C-alpha atoms as a printed R data frame, in Angstrom:
    type eleno elety resid chain resno       x       y       z
1   ATOM     1    CA   UNK     A     1 113.770 -46.293 -11.643
2   ATOM     2    CA   UNK     A     2 111.747 -44.543  -9.173
3   ATOM     3    CA   UNK     A     3 111.774 -45.561  -5.693
4   ATOM     4    CA   UNK     A     4 109.795 -44.358  -2.764
5   ATOM     5    CA   UNK     A     5 111.343 -44.248   0.625
6   ATOM     6    CA   UNK     A     6 108.451 -43.431   3.370
7   ATOM     7    CA   UNK     A     7 110.555 -44.024   7.038
8   ATOM     8    CA   UNK     A     8 110.726 -47.241   8.088
9   ATOM     9    CA   UNK     A     9 107.548 -48.475   6.154
10  ATOM    10    CA   UNK     A    10 109.913 -49.261   3.001
11  ATOM    11    CA   UNK     A    11 111.577 -52.412   4.521
12  ATOM    12    CA   UNK     A    12 108.232 -54.326   4.894
13  ATOM    13    CA   UNK     A    13 107.079 -52.865   1.266
14  ATOM    14    CA   UNK     A    14 109.402 -54.553  -0.617
15  ATOM    15    CA   UNK     A    15 108.670 -58.043  -1.657
16  ATOM    16    CA   UNK     A    16 112.198 -59.571  -1.160
17  ATOM    17    CA   UNK     A    17 114.670 -58.813   1.874
18  ATOM    18    CA   UNK     A    18 117.580 -57.669  -0.727
19  ATOM    19    CA   UNK     A    19 119.533 -55.372  -0.426
20  ATOM    20    CA   UNK     A    20 118.174 -52.072  -2.653
21  ATOM    21    CA   UNK     A    21 120.468 -50.989  -4.702
22  ATOM    22    CA   UNK     A    22 121.037 -49.140  -7.975
23  ATOM    23    CA   UNK     A    23 123.565 -48.599 -11.345
24  ATOM    24    CA   UNK     A    24 124.377 -46.090 -13.081
25  ATOM    25    CA   UNK     A    25 126.616 -45.877 -16.461
26  ATOM    26    CA   UNK     A    26 127.961 -44.125 -18.786
27  ATOM    27    CA   UNK     A    27 130.859 -44.456 -22.133
28  ATOM    28    CA   UNK     A    28 133.695 -44.470 -19.219
29  ATOM    29    CA   UNK     A    29 131.929 -45.466 -15.713
30  ATOM    30    CA   UNK     A    30 129.654 -47.986 -13.817
31  ATOM    31    CA   UNK     A    31 128.701 -46.957 -10.823
32  ATOM    32    CA   UNK     A    32 126.285 -49.496  -8.371
33  ATOM    33    CA   UNK     A    33 125.149 -48.374  -5.402
34  ATOM    34    CA   UNK     A    34 123.488 -49.237  -1.897
35  ATOM    35    CA   UNK     A    35 120.575 -47.681  -1.424
36  ATOM    36    CA   UNK     A    36 118.932 -45.733   1.900
37  ATOM    37    CA   UNK     A    37 116.365 -48.689   3.692
38  ATOM    38    CA   UNK     A    38 115.236 -48.625   7.061
39  ATOM    39    CA   UNK     A    39 114.890 -52.263   6.993
40  ATOM    40    CA   UNK     A    40 117.008 -53.765   4.694
41  ATOM    41    CA   UNK     A    41 119.392 -51.141   3.620
42  ATOM    42    CA   UNK     A    42 123.482 -52.944   3.568
43  ATOM    43    CA   UNK     A    43 124.226 -49.458   6.013
44  ATOM    44    CA   UNK     A    44 122.093 -48.355   8.780
45  ATOM    45    CA   UNK     A    45 124.166 -47.101  11.177
46  ATOM    46    CA   UNK     A    46 124.301 -43.794  13.215
47  ATOM    47    CA   UNK     A    47 127.606 -42.426  11.982
48  ATOM    48    CA   UNK     A    48 127.445 -41.842   7.725
49  ATOM    49    CA   UNK     A    49 125.077 -40.804   5.243
50  ATOM    50    CA   UNK     A    50 123.082 -43.155   4.294
51  ATOM    51    CA   UNK     A    51 122.786 -42.269   0.628
52  ATOM    52    CA   UNK     A    52 125.262 -42.226  -2.280
53  ATOM    53    CA   UNK     A    53 126.825 -45.479  -0.300
54  ATOM    54    CA   UNK     A    54 129.191 -46.940  -3.373
55  ATOM    55    CA   UNK     A    55 129.576 -50.322  -4.094
56  ATOM    56    CA   UNK     A    56 131.672 -50.923  -6.873
57  ATOM    57    CA   UNK     A    57 132.657 -48.073  -9.529
58  ATOM    58    CA   UNK     A    58 134.682 -49.263 -11.664
59  ATOM    59    CA   UNK     A    59 136.445 -47.716 -15.070
60  ATOM    60    CA   UNK     A    60 137.685 -49.617 -17.437
61  ATOM    61    CA   UNK     A    61 139.457 -52.634 -15.907
62  ATOM    62    CA   UNK     A    62 140.199 -50.788 -12.310
63  ATOM    63    CA   UNK     A    63 138.089 -51.086  -9.657
64  ATOM    64    CA   UNK     A    64 138.342 -47.583  -6.606
65  ATOM    65    CA   UNK     A    65 135.804 -48.862  -3.964
66  ATOM    66    CA   UNK     A    66 135.282 -51.841  -2.262
67  ATOM    67    CA   UNK     A    67 133.959 -54.021   1.632
68  ATOM    68    CA   UNK     A    68 138.092 -53.078   3.432
69  ATOM    69    CA   UNK     A    69 136.476 -54.369   6.710
70  ATOM    70    CA   UNK     A    70 136.251 -57.709   8.047
71  ATOM    71    CA   UNK     A    71 132.722 -58.284   8.565
72  ATOM    72    CA   UNK     A    72 129.690 -56.472   7.702
73  ATOM    73    CA   UNK     A    73 127.127 -55.237  10.592
74  ATOM    74    CA   UNK     A    74 124.796 -52.662   9.066
75  ATOM    75    CA   UNK     A    75 124.513 -51.277  12.492
76  ATOM    76    CA   UNK     A    76 128.167 -50.569  12.769
77  ATOM    77    CA   UNK     A    77 129.420 -47.338  12.455
78  ATOM    78    CA   UNK     A    78 132.090 -47.829   9.757
79  ATOM    79    CA   UNK     A    79 130.231 -51.335   7.876
80  ATOM    80    CA   UNK     A    80 130.138 -48.709   4.520
81  ATOM    81    CA   UNK     A    81 131.654 -48.189   1.207
82  ATOM    82    CA   UNK     A    82 132.327 -45.597  -1.099
83  ATOM    83    CA   UNK     A    83 132.704 -41.647  -0.726
84  ATOM    84    CA   UNK     A    84 130.648 -41.409   2.554
85  ATOM    85    CA   UNK     A    85 130.048 -38.459   3.507
86  ATOM    86    CA   UNK     A    86 129.635 -37.645   7.578
87  ATOM    87    CA   UNK     A    87 128.076 -34.293   8.988
88  ATOM    88    CA   UNK     A    88 129.606 -33.371  13.024
89  ATOM    89    CA   UNK     A    89 127.891 -30.282  14.941
90  ATOM    90    CA   UNK     A    90 131.331 -29.401  17.373
91  ATOM    91    CA   UNK     A    91 132.732 -33.276  17.145
92  ATOM    92    CA   UNK     A    92 128.578 -33.728  18.085
93  ATOM    93    CA   UNK     A    93 125.868 -33.823  16.758
94  ATOM    94    CA   UNK     A    94 122.951 -31.814  16.482
95  ATOM    95    CA   UNK     A    95 120.976 -31.134  19.766
96  ATOM    96    CA   UNK     A    96 122.242 -33.917  21.683
97  ATOM    97    CA   UNK     A    97 123.587 -31.953  24.380
98  ATOM    98    CA   UNK     A    98 120.263 -30.395  24.848
99  ATOM    99    CA   UNK     A    99 118.226 -33.878  24.125
100 ATOM   100    CA   UNK     A   100 117.196 -35.399  27.830
101 ATOM   101    CA   UNK     A   101 117.968 -39.466  28.444
102 ATOM   102    CA   UNK     A   102 114.742 -40.305  26.178
103 ATOM   103    CA   UNK     A   103 114.732 -37.330  23.971
104 ATOM   104    CA   UNK     A   104 115.590 -36.900  19.792
105 ATOM   105    CA   UNK     A   105 118.653 -35.527  18.095
106 ATOM   106    CA   UNK     A   106 119.738 -35.631  14.830
107 ATOM   107    CA   UNK     A   107 122.070 -36.625  12.480
108 ATOM   108    CA   UNK     A   108 121.778 -35.981   8.698
109 ATOM   109    CA   UNK     A   109 121.014 -37.965   5.753
110 ATOM   110    CA   UNK     A   110 120.299 -40.243   8.610
111 ATOM   111    CA   UNK     A   111 117.392 -38.878  10.741
112 ATOM   112    CA   UNK     A   112 116.453 -38.693  14.192
113 ATOM   113    CA   UNK     A   113 118.249 -40.363  17.034
114 ATOM   114    CA   UNK     A   114 117.163 -41.631  20.548
115 ATOM   115    CA   UNK     A   115 119.673 -40.643  23.380
116 ATOM   116    CA   UNK     A   116 120.003 -43.663  25.225
117 ATOM   117    CA   UNK     A   117 121.722 -42.393  28.216
118 ATOM   118    CA   UNK     A   118 123.010 -39.858  29.862
119 ATOM   119    CA   UNK     A   119 126.864 -39.543  28.838
120 ATOM   120    CA   UNK     A   120 128.810 -37.616  26.206
121 ATOM   121    CA   UNK     A   121 128.750 -38.016  22.271
122 ATOM   122    CA   UNK     A   122 130.172 -40.942  21.190
123 ATOM   123    CA   UNK     A   123 131.388 -40.485  17.684
124 ATOM   124    CA   UNK     A   124 131.410 -44.393  16.571
125 ATOM   125    CA   UNK     A   125 128.636 -45.218  18.975
126 ATOM   126    CA   UNK     A   126 125.122 -46.800  18.719
127 ATOM   127    CA   UNK     A   127 122.154 -45.087  18.684
128 ATOM   128    CA   UNK     A   128 118.745 -45.763  18.147
129 ATOM   129    CA   UNK     A   129 117.246 -44.051  14.578
130 ATOM   130    CA   UNK     A   130 113.460 -43.516  15.941
131 ATOM   131    CA   UNK     A   131 112.636 -41.291  12.773
132 ATOM   132    CA   UNK     A   132 114.911 -41.804   9.306
133 ATOM   133    CA   UNK     A   133 112.331 -39.089   7.742
134 ATOM   134    CA   UNK     A   134 111.017 -39.332   4.209
135 ATOM   135    CA   UNK     A   135 113.900 -41.192   1.382
136 ATOM   136    CA   UNK     A   136 113.058 -40.339  -2.232
137 ATOM   137    CA   UNK     A   137 115.245 -41.930  -4.773
138 ATOM   138    CA   UNK     A   138 114.742 -41.132  -8.400
139 ATOM   139    CA   UNK     A   139 117.165 -42.237 -11.100
140 ATOM   140    CA   UNK     A   140 117.350 -41.098 -14.947
141 ATOM   141    CA   UNK     A   141 119.815 -42.285 -17.477
142 ATOM   142    CA   UNK     A   142 123.138 -40.001 -15.876
143 ATOM   143    CA   UNK     A   143 122.165 -39.472 -12.531
144 ATOM   144    CA   UNK     A   144 120.709 -40.103  -9.455
145 ATOM   145    CA   UNK     A   145 118.877 -38.463  -6.725
146 ATOM   146    CA   UNK     A   146 118.872 -38.992  -3.137
147 ATOM   147    CA   UNK     A   147 116.357 -37.152  -1.054
148 ATOM   148    CA   UNK     A   148 115.637 -37.142   2.793
149 ATOM   149    CA   UNK     A   149 112.606 -34.674   4.288
150 ATOM   150    CA   UNK     A   150 113.207 -34.716   7.691
151 ATOM   151    CA   UNK     A   151 111.232 -32.666  10.488
152 ATOM   152    CA   UNK     A   152 112.119 -33.145  14.575
153 ATOM   153    CA   UNK     A   153 109.598 -31.301  16.432
154 ATOM   154    CA   UNK     A   154 110.864 -32.320  19.604
155 ATOM   155    CA   UNK     A   155 114.449 -31.187  18.948
156 ATOM   156    CA   UNK     A   156 113.647 -27.905  16.758
157 ATOM   157    CA   UNK     A   157 115.708 -29.192  13.798
158 ATOM   158    CA   UNK     A   158 114.093 -29.736  10.706
159 ATOM   159    CA   UNK     A   159 115.607 -30.288   6.797
160 ATOM   160    CA   UNK     A   160 115.644 -31.210   2.945
161 ATOM   161    CA   UNK     A   161 118.738 -33.061   1.642
162 ATOM   162    CA   UNK     A   162 119.422 -33.436  -1.648
163 ATOM   163    CA   UNK     A   163 122.027 -35.626  -2.942
164 ATOM   164    CA   UNK     A   164 122.539 -35.557  -6.883
165 ATOM   165    CA   UNK     A   165 125.330 -38.293  -8.009
166 ATOM   166    CA   UNK     A   166 125.828 -37.556 -11.876
167 ATOM   167    CA   UNK     A   167 128.220 -38.689 -14.394
168 ATOM   168    CA   UNK     A   168 129.206 -36.477 -16.809
169 ATOM   169    CA   UNK     A   169 128.776 -37.749 -20.320
170 ATOM   170    CA   UNK     A   170 131.525 -39.201 -22.340
171 ATOM   171    CA   UNK     A   171 133.709 -38.663 -19.187
172 ATOM   172    CA   UNK     A   172 135.302 -40.463 -16.298
173 ATOM   173    CA   UNK     A   173 133.904 -37.893 -14.287
174 ATOM   174    CA   UNK     A   174 131.047 -38.542 -11.422
175 ATOM   175    CA   UNK     A   175 130.176 -35.560  -9.342
176 ATOM   176    CA   UNK     A   176 127.817 -35.083  -6.161
177 ATOM   177    CA   UNK     A   177 125.605 -32.415  -5.628
178 ATOM   178    CA   UNK     A   178 124.062 -31.230  -2.731
179 ATOM   179    CA   UNK     A   179 121.600 -28.992  -1.362
180 ATOM   180    CA   UNK     A   180 120.700 -28.888   2.262
181 ATOM   181    CA   UNK     A   181 117.674 -26.342   3.458
182 ATOM   182    CA   UNK     A   182 117.092 -26.173   6.632
183 ATOM   183    CA   UNK     A   183 113.244 -26.640   7.571
184 ATOM   184    CA   UNK     A   184 113.565 -25.987  10.641
185 ATOM   185    CA   UNK     A   185 112.798 -23.688  14.210
186 ATOM   186    CA   UNK     A   186 116.689 -23.387  14.840
187 ATOM   187    CA   UNK     A   187 119.865 -22.820  13.213
188 ATOM   188    CA   UNK     A   188 122.323 -26.207  11.629
189 ATOM   189    CA   UNK     A   189 126.083 -25.009  12.066
190 ATOM   190    CA   UNK     A   190 127.926 -28.259  10.861
191 ATOM   191    CA   UNK     A   191 130.941 -29.564   9.379
192 ATOM   192    CA   UNK     A   192 130.364 -32.525   6.815
193 ATOM   193    CA   UNK     A   193 133.471 -34.387   5.270
194 ATOM   194    CA   UNK     A   194 133.880 -37.489   2.961
195 ATOM   195    CA   UNK     A   195 135.155 -39.995   3.739
196 ATOM   196    CA   UNK     A   196 136.124 -41.438   0.329
197 ATOM   197    CA   UNK     A   197 137.303 -45.274   1.212
198 ATOM   198    CA   UNK     A   198 139.453 -45.883  -1.425
199 ATOM   199    CA   UNK     A   199 140.248 -49.161  -2.337
200 ATOM   200    CA   UNK     A   200 142.364 -49.232  -5.439
201 ATOM   201    CA   UNK     A   201 142.506 -52.409  -7.579
202 ATOM   202    CA   UNK     A   202 142.273 -53.816  -4.538
203 ATOM   203    CA   UNK     A   203 146.083 -52.763  -3.322
204 ATOM   204    CA   UNK     A   204 147.332 -53.084  -0.317
205 ATOM   205    CA   UNK     A   205 148.349 -49.571   1.137
206 ATOM   206    CA   UNK     A   206 152.406 -49.080   0.367
207 ATOM   207    CA   UNK     A   207 154.922 -47.842  -1.915
208 ATOM   208    CA   UNK     A   208 152.739 -48.743  -4.512
209 ATOM   209    CA   UNK     A   209 150.086 -45.544  -3.789
210 ATOM   210    CA   UNK     A   210 150.463 -42.107  -3.015
211 ATOM   211    CA   UNK     A   211 148.479 -39.470  -2.590
212 ATOM   212    CA   UNK     A   212 148.816 -35.476  -3.898
213 ATOM   213    CA   UNK     A   213 147.728 -32.336  -2.441
214 ATOM   214    CA   UNK     A   214 146.568 -29.500  -3.918
215 ATOM   215    CA   UNK     A   215 148.476 -27.136  -1.349
216 ATOM   216    CA   UNK     A   216 151.148 -26.692   0.815
217 ATOM   217    CA   UNK     A   217 149.922 -29.630   3.263
218 ATOM   218    CA   UNK     A   218 151.942 -30.228   6.512
219 ATOM   219    CA   UNK     A   219 150.861 -33.392   8.498
220 ATOM   220    CA   UNK     A   220 150.704 -31.945  12.331
221 ATOM   221    CA   UNK     A   221 151.734 -36.180  12.906
222 ATOM   222    CA   UNK     A   222 155.430 -37.746  11.824
223 ATOM   223    CA   UNK     A   223 154.172 -40.344   9.701
224 ATOM   224    CA   UNK     A   224 157.416 -41.798  10.042
225 ATOM   225    CA   UNK     A   225 158.616 -45.214  10.055
226 ATOM   226    CA   UNK     A   226 155.791 -46.312   7.720
227 ATOM   227    CA   UNK     A   227 155.675 -42.728   5.353
228 ATOM   228    CA   UNK     A   228 156.552 -39.732   4.556
229 ATOM   229    CA   UNK     A   229 155.778 -36.611   3.410
230 ATOM   230    CA   UNK     A   230 157.730 -33.954   1.268
231 ATOM   231    CA   UNK     A   231 156.038 -31.368  -1.868
232 ATOM   232    CA   UNK     A   232 152.640 -32.277  -1.135
233 ATOM   233    CA   UNK     A   233 153.233 -35.900  -1.269
234 ATOM   234    CA   UNK     A   234 152.413 -38.869   0.846
235 ATOM   235    CA   UNK     A   235 154.743 -42.092   0.147
236 ATOM   236    CA   UNK     A   236 154.490 -45.284   1.652
237 ATOM   237    CA   UNK     A   237 158.043 -46.833   2.510
238 ATOM   238    CA   UNK     A   238 156.185 -50.020   3.251
239 ATOM   239    CA   UNK     A   239 153.405 -52.181   2.599
240 ATOM   240    CA   UNK     A   240 151.618 -51.925   5.928
241 ATOM   241    CA   UNK     A   241 150.797 -55.020   8.330
242 ATOM   242    CA   UNK     A   242 147.410 -55.381   9.619
243 ATOM   243    CA   UNK     A   243 146.769 -52.916  12.867
244 ATOM   244    CA   UNK     A   244 149.099 -50.462  11.865
245 ATOM   245    CA   UNK     A   245 147.482 -47.084  10.597
246 ATOM   246    CA   UNK     A   246 149.402 -43.985   9.034
247 ATOM   247    CA   UNK     A   247 147.322 -40.863  10.106
248 ATOM   248    CA   UNK     A   248 147.183 -36.999  10.203
249 ATOM   249    CA   UNK     A   249 145.312 -33.829  10.523
250 ATOM   250    CA   UNK     A   250 147.313 -31.196   7.842
251 ATOM   251    CA   UNK     A   251 147.374 -27.504   7.822
252 ATOM   252    CA   UNK     A   252 148.197 -25.553   4.902
253 ATOM   253    CA   UNK     A   253 144.982 -25.166   2.568
254 ATOM   254    CA   UNK     A   254 144.202 -21.752   1.663
255 ATOM   255    CA   UNK     A   255 140.956 -19.790   2.430
256 ATOM   256    CA   UNK     A   256 139.200 -20.402  -1.542
257 ATOM   257    CA   UNK     A   257 138.059 -23.197  -3.169
258 ATOM   258    CA   UNK     A   258 140.938 -24.298  -4.861
259 ATOM   259    CA   UNK     A   259 142.738 -26.154  -2.330
260 ATOM   260    CA   UNK     A   260 139.955 -28.694  -2.447
261 ATOM   261    CA   UNK     A   261 142.233 -30.714  -4.731
262 ATOM   262    CA   UNK     A   262 143.251 -34.356  -3.576
263 ATOM   263    CA   UNK     A   263 145.027 -37.224  -6.097
264 ATOM   264    CA   UNK     A   264 145.014 -40.860  -5.199
265 ATOM   265    CA   UNK     A   265 147.415 -42.822  -7.985
266 ATOM   266    CA   UNK     A   266 148.153 -46.682  -7.633
267 ATOM   267    CA   UNK     A   267 151.286 -46.811  -9.476
268 ATOM   268    CA   UNK     A   268 151.232 -50.751 -10.149
269 ATOM   269    CA   UNK     A   269 148.112 -50.597 -11.751
270 ATOM   270    CA   UNK     A   270 148.026 -47.258 -13.131
271 ATOM   271    CA   UNK     A   271 144.812 -46.261 -11.973
272 ATOM   272    CA   UNK     A   272 144.564 -42.787 -10.363
273 ATOM   273    CA   UNK     A   273 141.580 -40.214  -8.929
274 ATOM   274    CA   UNK     A   274 141.860 -36.543  -9.145
275 ATOM   275    CA   UNK     A   275 139.335 -35.287  -6.444
276 ATOM   276    CA   UNK     A   276 137.873 -31.206  -5.992
277 ATOM   277    CA   UNK     A   277 135.639 -29.486  -4.570
278 ATOM   278    CA   UNK     A   278 134.022 -26.049  -4.404
279 ATOM   279    CA   UNK     A   279 133.934 -24.932  -1.070
280 ATOM   280    CA   UNK     A   280 137.134 -23.564   1.010
281 ATOM   281    CA   UNK     A   281 138.380 -26.345   3.539
282 ATOM   282    CA   UNK     A   282 137.757 -25.916   6.891
283 ATOM   283    CA   UNK     A   283 139.466 -28.989   7.992
284 ATOM   284    CA   UNK     A   284 141.438 -32.091   6.692
285 ATOM   285    CA   UNK     A   285 142.876 -35.541   7.843
286 ATOM   286    CA   UNK     A   286 143.982 -38.093   6.164
287 ATOM   287    CA   UNK     A   287 144.080 -41.700   7.500
288 ATOM   288    CA   UNK     A   288 144.997 -44.961   6.335
289 ATOM   289    CA   UNK     A   289 145.412 -49.004   7.280
290 ATOM   290    CA   UNK     A   290 146.181 -51.861   5.295
291 ATOM   291    CA   UNK     A   291 142.963 -52.040   3.261
292 ATOM   292    CA   UNK     A   292 141.822 -48.433   2.287
293 ATOM   293    CA   UNK     A   293 142.740 -45.323   2.420
294 ATOM   294    CA   UNK     A   294 140.672 -41.821   2.551
295 ATOM   295    CA   UNK     A   295 141.987 -37.905   2.193
296 ATOM   296    CA   UNK     A   296 139.446 -36.360   4.338
297 ATOM   297    CA   UNK     A   297 138.277 -33.038   3.436
298 ATOM   298    CA   UNK     A   298 136.337 -31.210   6.016
299 ATOM   299    CA   UNK     A   299 133.570 -27.722   4.822
300 ATOM   300    CA   UNK     A   300 131.640 -25.797   7.317
301 ATOM   301    CA   UNK     A   301 128.005 -24.389   6.958
302 ATOM   302    CA   UNK     A   302 126.145 -22.528   8.674
303 ATOM   303    CA   UNK     A   303 122.385 -21.866   8.218
304 ATOM   304    CA   UNK     A   304 119.592 -20.020   9.070
305 ATOM   305    CA   UNK     A   305 116.026 -21.374   9.238
306 ATOM   306    CA   UNK     A   306 114.465 -20.934   5.805
307 ATOM   307    CA   UNK     A   307 118.251 -20.622   4.646
308 ATOM   308    CA   UNK     A   308 120.162 -23.413   2.263
309 ATOM   309    CA   UNK     A   309 123.845 -24.505   1.587
310 ATOM   310    CA   UNK     A   310 124.910 -26.118  -1.258
311 ATOM   311    CA   UNK     A   311 128.404 -27.803  -2.398
312 ATOM   312    CA   UNK     A   312 129.376 -30.261  -4.408
313 ATOM   313    CA   UNK     A   313 132.821 -32.526  -4.991
314 ATOM   314    CA   UNK     A   314 133.979 -33.771  -8.425
315 ATOM   315    CA   UNK     A   315 136.315 -36.916  -8.974
316 ATOM   316    CA   UNK     A   316 138.039 -37.591 -12.275
317 ATOM   317    CA   UNK     A   317 139.517 -40.978 -12.742
318 ATOM   318    CA   UNK     A   318 142.239 -41.086 -15.256
319 ATOM   319    CA   UNK     A   319 144.989 -43.795 -15.715
320 ATOM   320    CA   UNK     A   320 148.641 -43.316 -15.758
321 ATOM   321    CA   UNK     A   321 151.646 -45.829 -17.299
322 ATOM   322    CA   UNK     A   322 152.329 -48.495 -15.420
323 ATOM   323    CA   UNK     A   323 154.883 -48.415 -12.610
324 ATOM   324    CA   UNK     A   324 155.582 -44.487 -13.364
């Protein structure tokens, strides 16, 4: 299956106004994706990368992702599921501070957006996407490849962004492989992180769920009384209620990629997932509410014009004995 997206024309070309989707399967996993679409896409917000959004990932009897928010609005900043990624530039966006009101700035994986007013960048704000670039989506038996080409002359930023989501044959393993090539006139200085948004078997965040960090992690914020952190493991003391949050930045990771290592487990259902990456961490945030929990590993990239940066994330899904 091959779908080619040309900016805003895709939705107009679709015969039906259905949210476009694609499915990958192997012997162990079934993954359903929402596809990027500037008119009919499930997510068209101004925060997260539009590609690689997982609607559902099933391993045996287990489900790892799903809707965790109350109401779906495709333009809302976090009305998104699955391992959603965001690109930040000094906690802002490429070219935002330099842009005049009415001018453009850029968010990788989204496109060129308009600066509507003379105000500071709002990470969770709504901005108009004036140019989503050219999206190309191609699929083979074991992988789906998303590619976005954007050239925004007014801001000086341009890039080719390619994300390949691949299932490893015979294994409960999914890999997300990225390449970002700077095609513009300005250097790209950015951080990327994966929000993950785990909803494992629909289990409310509480004592049945735990998160292990693969380094000597230390939370900057006291997690008591809702949770406790000991020996690089986060455990919940109680089931979170609506409106309660457990969140902290974590320190203690090393200078190489071995610290990009996290495990999330549901001891009640026996579902687990091991997340690793091939780049050093630049920051780690953990965030959770009643319906979802999210280890958020950050990496840093500095790409001069003509240069390229690549990185990969690996998800190994497994089953443990229930109740352990």
